[in-house]
Structures are given as C-alpha cells and as structure tokens.
N, C-alpha and C positions, 0 to 999 in steps of 0.2 A: 380463535388466534392465539397460538401458544407466545404471549408476551408478556414481558414484565418490566415493568417500570421500577427503576431502581431507588433504593436512598442512598444516602452521602456516605454510608459505612462502607468500609473496606477489609480486606484481609490480605494477610500474606500468603504465598504459595510456594510449594518447594520448588526447586530447580533443577530440570534433569539435565543430563549430558548430550552434548551436541551429537545427533545422528544425521548422517548423510544419507539420503534416499535419494535413488536414482529415478527419474519418470519412466514409466512403462511404454514400452515401443507401441505404436499404434499404427494403421495403414493413412486412417484419414481422420482429421480432427472431428469434422461434422458428425462422425458416426461412433465414437468414442463411448463405449459404455464401461462403468466402472462400481465396483462396490465402496471405493473409497478406502480401500484397505490401509492406505501410507498413513492414515490421520493417527494420531497418538493420542495418549490419556491425559497429556499436559503438554504446555508449552515449553520449547526448547530453551535452554538460557543462552540466547544468541541473539545481538540485535547487529545488524547490517548498516553502515554509513557508507553511502556511495557519493564521491568526489571525484570529478575530472582529474585535477593535478594535485592531490593531498594537499599535505600542509606544507608545499615549497610554491605554490600558485600564491601569485601577488594580492590575488581576489579573496584568499581565505585569511581574513582580518582576524584583530584580536578579537573580534564578537564571536565568529564562528568558531575560533580555536577554544574560547570558554565554553560553548556551547558543546563542541566534542568532548572535551575534559570532562564536562558536567554527566555526560552518559554514563563515564567509566566510573568517576567518584560516587555518584548515587546508585549504582548496580554495579558493585564490587565483585558480585559472584558470578558474572556475567563475562562472557568470553566477548571480547569487542575488537570488530572486523573493519577496519575503513579501507575501502576501495579506491583505484582509479583507474583510469580507462584499459590500461594494460592488463591490471588484475582482474578486474569485471569481466574481462573477455577471454581471459585464461579459464576463470571459474566455469563460468558458462561453457565453453569447448569443454572441459572436464565433466560438470554434472551433466550434458546433454550429447557427451560423444556417440549413442546411440540414436540421436534424434537429429539427423543431418538438416531437417528440414529448420529444427529451431534455430540451430547454428547460422544456416542460409538466411533466414529471416533478419537474427540479428545484426549481423554482416551489412545485411543489405539497408536497413533503417539509415536516413540520410542526414538526420541530426543528433547531437549529443542528448538533448534531451528525450528523443525517442528512446534512443539506449538505457539513459538511467531509468525510464518508467518500466521497459521490458525488464530491465535487469532486478528490480524490485520482486516482482511476480515470480520470475525463474529461480530467484535464490530461496525466498520463501516457499515456494511449492515442494522443492527439493530439499531444503533444510529445517524449515521453520524458525519461529522465534521473533523477533522485533526488526522491521525496516525502518529508520528514520533519516530523513534527508540532512544534508550537512547543516542547513540553515535552521536548525532547530535547537531547543536547548529544554532537558528535564526537570521539572520542578518538583517531581518528588519519584520516587524508584517505580520501576514497571510494574512490582507486584501490585503497589497500591492502586492500579487500574479497577482492578477487580473487585465489584462492591462484596460485603462482608455475606450477603445472602445469596451469591451466587459461586458455587463449585467450578473450581478450574476444569473440571472434566465434562461442564456442561458448555464450554466453549469449543469453537472452531476459527474465529476470527474476532479480532478486535478492531474499530475503525471509528473515525469521527465524523458528523458534517461537515463537510469542508465549506461549504458557501451555498447562500439561500439569496435569491435574486426576485423581489418581489415587483418589480415594475412591469407594465404592459409590454414592453419591448425586449423582454428578456430573450428571446429565441435569436436576436442578433448580436448577442453579446456572448450567449454560454449554451453549452449542449442541451443542459435540463435546468430547468429553474432551481431543484434542489440536489447538488450533488455530493457524494462521499468525499471525504479525503483520502489521498492515497501515499501524504507525505510523510505518516507514521500509521504502520500496520502492525499488529502483532498478528501471528498465525500457525495454526498445526501445520506441519509438513502434510503434503497430499491435499489440501482442501478444494473440493470441487469448484468453489469460485476461481482459485488460480489455475486450476486446470482449465477452465473454459476460457479465461482471458488470455492464457498464453495459447489455446486453440485460435480465437479469433485474430490475436495480433498476427501469428503466424501466418494465419489462411490470406488475411488484407494485405500482409505486405508480400507474400509472396505472388499474390495476382496482381498488384501494382507493378512488381519487378518484371513480371513475364509478360505484361503488356507494353512494355519499353519496345523502342527500334533497337537496332544494333547501336552500341555505342553511346545510348542514353543512361541518363544514372535518376534514381529516385529524387525529389526535390519536393520541400515544401512552397506553395506558390499561393498569392493572391497579397490581400492588404496584409499588414501585422495582426489586424484582429481575426483575419480569414485563417492565418497560420496559426493562429493560437486556437481557434476552433478545430482546425485540422489536428493539432496535435493531441486535443481534449479527445476529440473521436475516434484516433488512431489508436493512441496507447495510455493517454491522461486520465483525468477525472472523469469525464464525460462516459466512456465505453466500461470504466470501473464501476461507475454508478449502475450502467444498463446492466452489467452481468451480475452485481449483486440483488437487483431487481428479479432478474429473471431465476436466481435460485430460491429465492424468497417466496415466488409464485409459482415454483413447482414443489407440488404438494409431496410429490414421491421423494423428493431429495431433503426439504425442508420441514414437511411434516406441518406446515402450515395449510390450512385448509378456507383460508378468507384472501381476498384479494390484498396485497400490499403496495402502497402508493407513498410518494413524497409525502404526502397530506399526513402520513403516520408518525413523520419525525419533523414536520413544520413548527417553527419554535420551539425546538427541543431544549428543555431545561434540565433534564437529568438523565444517568444512563437508561438505556432501552433494551431486554434482552429481547430477541426476535428469532425464532429457532437457535440456531448455535451461534450468531453473531451477535455481540454487544457492541450497541452503537450508542457512542458518546456525544453530546453537545459541541458546538462548534468552540466554544469557551474552555473544553477540557484539552485540546492540541492545539489550539491557537489563543491561549491565554494573555491577557494585557495586565496580569497582576504581577505586582513587584514583590520579591522576597524580603522580608524584613531581616533587620541585623539580627536578630535571635534566631533566623531560618524559618518561621513559622508564617505559614502562606493562608491568607485570609478565605480564600475560596478552596473547600476540600476537595473539590472535583476539577481544579486545574491543575492538569500534570505536564503541559509542556507549553513552550513558545514557539509559534513559526514566524519566522520574518519575511517569507515570501517573498526571500532575494531575488530568484530567476536569474542568478549569476550565470547559468549558461548562455544567456542572450546574446551575452559578449564574447561568445566563444567563436 
C-alpha cells in the first residue's frame, strides 16, 4: 500500500494563481470516464467560506467574525471569498451553466445545510483551493498543513478525520463509525473524489425529486437524529467518507493495491498520506489548544479550530 505516516515537520509551498475550470459536460454521471486532466500540479491560493447571511446576520457573532478575520490574517497571499445564499447560487449557475442537472439538483435541495454541503464540492471541483466552514478558525497558515517530507505535487486532497464513534450502537447515531470531516478541505480542481460526490448527490437529488407527486417538494423527515443521518448520507460527511473510501479502493485511480478501511485511520495521531490524499488526525482541524500570548502553539499539527456551531439549524 502506498501510504506514508508523516512526521510533524512541515514546509511552505508556493501559491499559484486562481484558475477557474469548468466541469466537462456528460450524459450520465454513473458512466462518466475521465483522465482527470483538470488536476493541477499545485493547490490554488484560494479558500472559500460559506455563510448564509454573511457578516450582517445576528448569529455571526464576535467568535465567528474573529475566525473569519484570522483566515485572511494568517494567509495574506490568498484570495479570500465569503459566500452567502445569493452569491453561492450565482456562482453555481455560472460555473455549471453547461450542466443543467447540477443546477437543478442544487435548486431542489430542501435545506440550507444540504446546499452548503453541495456548494463546497462544486466550488472546489471547479476552482480548487481550501474550503472552510464559517465556524472554523485557523491556528497556522495553510502551507503549514503539508509535512516537510511530502511534495505538494504529490497531493490531490487534504482533509482530517472528522469523528470516530467506538460504542456498539454507532449505527443508530452515525452513518459510519469513522467519518472524514468536510468542514475544512483543500483540493486540486477536478479531483475525481469531488467529481464522484457531485455525481452521486445530483443523481440522488433528482431521483428524489422525480419520485414526488405534482405539487410536492423535497423535505427532510423523521426525528431530529433521523434528519441528521439523512443529511450525512445525502450530502454530508457520510457520503463524503463513502466516496473517499471508494476512490482509495479503486486501484486504477488510486494506485493502491490493498484494501483501505476505517481501521487504517483508527486513533490516528499524525498525518497519513494514502495515494494522493493527506489525512490528518481529528485534532488537526478540530483542535482544542489555545494560542499563547507570544503566538506559539503547543501542538505543531494543530492547524484549526472547529466549533461545530450548526447555526443552520436555526434557519
């Protein structure tokens, strides 16, 4: 297996110009074949923050404003774009104007959180860079995420383990016992994992829509926990995890000739490179460390905080 457990060493990488790449049109997502020619040799210098009502929403309090400011402060050479409902929708229509199925699926999603999930995959597939939820705050610059013994050209995706549940009843609580987080993602444009998840979400959404009777609209149903599970499986960390594992277990795309499972990331303590995906431990993007007055951080692989605010629940 082409894996590499990483030390804590890191190095800076050059930041390339922002490039907009349009997704190629195709007839059926399930039969799409690609040589993945959209991938670049380096990560783009852009990170995109999505927020429903931007800086004017009452729920966007001082904590989140500080987090948003820190992304710009710690990454001064990056382009910083903050999206709201209107600008995210306009961006999707612009980037995918030759893919009416994608736009139709985006419009049909019944909840803000589903659109937020879908948008991150769409913007990263088309433009690459870093996506971070608005309830995150960086502790270190983005270039520090890459260990010193890994070349940026080796990488297609960077993500962290998002959660791991060890109790026997995990199936009633989460989609997978270990899931990868998608609240912070760095990606090359055109990565096949993003292509596949866009296809799956589009297919699922349009199938749900076309199964409705006239006048009906898509809705999330069931108890609060059932709704959370449906979100996870439809657009969230559940389907994200499934697609990542499908990619890693497809030797044609990943060049991995052994089975990869959740056990390979169980109790992960340091960065791990598998194929072109760098997987960080939970503590890297959901750290609980505090920054000292002199700016030093006790844990060298603590890269960001995540408050898991779930502000969308109040919409």
